[in-house]
C-alpha positions in Angstrom: -2.9 81.1 -0.6 -1.0 82.7 2.2 2.6 82.1 3.0 1.7 80.1 6.2 -0.6 77.8 4.2 2.0 77.1 1.6 4.6 76.4 4.3 2.2 74.0 6.1 1.5 72.1 2.8 5.2 71.9 1.9 6.0 70.6 5.4 3.3 68.0 5.1 4.6 67.0 1.6 8.1 66.7 2.9 7.1 64.6 6.0 4.9 62.3 3.8 7.7 61.8 1.2 10.1 60.9 3.9 7.6 58.4 5.4 6.9 56.9 2.0 10.6 56.5 1.2 11.1 54.7 4.5 8.1 52.4 4.0 9.2 51.5 0.4 12.8 50.9 1.3 11.6 48.7 4.3 9.2 46.7 2.1 11.4 46.1 -0.9 14.9 46.3 0.4 14.5 45.5 4.1 16.5 48.6 4.9 14.0 50.9 6.7 16.0 53.6 8.4 13.3 54.8 10.9 11.9 52.9 13.9 8.2 52.3 14.4 8.0 55.2 16.8 9.8 57.5 14.4 7.4 56.5 11.6 4.4 57.2 13.8 5.7 60.6 14.8 6.5 61.4 11.2 3.1 60.4 10.0 1.5 62.5 12.8 3.6 65.5 11.9 2.5 65.1 8.2 -1.2 64.9 9.1 -0.9 67.8 11.5 0.8 70.0 9.0 -1.8 69.1 6.4 -4.7 70.0 8.7 -3.0 73.2 9.7 -2.8 74.2 6.0 -6.5 73.4 5.6 -7.3 75.5 8.6 -5.3 78.4 7.2 -7.2 78.2 3.9 -10.6 78.0 5.7 -9.8 81.0 7.9 -8.8 83.0 4.9 -11.9 82.1 2.9 -14.3 82.8 5.8 -12.9 86.3 6.3 -15.0 88.2 8.8 -17.6 85.6 9.3 -18.1 84.3 12.8 -18.7 80.7 13.7 -21.7 81.5 15.8 -25.1 80.7 14.5 -27.6 83.6 14.2 -30.6 81.4 14.9 -32.4 82.7 11.8 -34.5 80.3 9.8 -34.0 80.0 6.2 -37.1 80.6 4.1 -37.6 79.5 0.6 
């Protein structure tokens, strides 16, 4: 995995851990430290970082392949 992919997954993990801690403290101790808007932004950042990491992995595995179809039929 590339450095950018690892960084994206680490960021996603960090954001999700922070979101989870806020939700758990709010549910059990009624002491949530983020507002609803901040929770939504944090969740969006976490999902976005995760998707970016997946895209980096996909780009690395595809290599030189293009996304255009060659219009060739597969024969069996």
